[in-house]
N, C-alpha and C positions, 0 to 999 in steps of 0.2 A: 325205343329209346333215341336220342338225337344222335347227330352225326359224330364221330369220335373226333376230340380235341386234337386241334394240331399244336406242335411245338412253338414256343416262342421263336420269332425271328432271330434273336440272339443266338439261340442253338445253331440255328442253321447257318449264321455266320461264322459262329467259332467252329464248328466241326464239318469241314468239308466232306463231301461225298466221294472223292475220287479214290480213297483208299478202303477197297471192299475186301482186300484178300489179305496175302500173308505180307507181313511187314519186315522184310530183313534188316531194315535199320533199328527197330525196335526190340527184335528179338536179339541182334546183337549185344544192345546195352543190356538187355538181362542176362546174357551169357556174359558180360564183363562182371555184372553184379554178383553172379553165382561163382564165378572163378575167385572174385575177391573174398567171398566168405569162405570157400574151401580152402584157401590158401591160408587165412587167419588161422583156421582150426587145424591145419597140418602143421602148424607151428613155424611158417614161414615170416621173417619180420616184414610183414605187409600190415601198416596198420589200415583200417578201413573194413574191417569183417562187419562191423555193426552198420557203416555205411553202405556196404553191400546190400545188407537185408533192406534198409529204407529205400535204396534206390529201385531194388527188385519190386517191392510193395508199390511204391508210386506207380512205376512204368506198369504193372499188373493192373493199378486202378485206373490209369488212363485207357488201357486196352478194353477192361469192362466196361468204362463208362462211355466210350465211343460205340460199342456193341450196343449197348442201352439207347443211347440217342438215336442210332441208326435205325434200330427195331421201332422206336416212337416214331421217327419221322416216317418209316414207309407202311407201319401198320395202324398207326395212331394211339398205339397201348404197348405196355410192357408185359 
């Protein structure tokens, strides 16, 4: 078979390769989202329980997409 396909140049430009490990900034945002959901369900007057869920899923999607793009870039496949 032929050589593995390389990702488009736009993927390399958008997703820098400098972050390969733990992202404390992103984990902190996920923690804030989870805390909003927990406080909302505990009955605290904090609007945003549903927003917390949405933020959590968006951040998780970002992390998963970053891992997939990195794997595609390094191995040529997912």
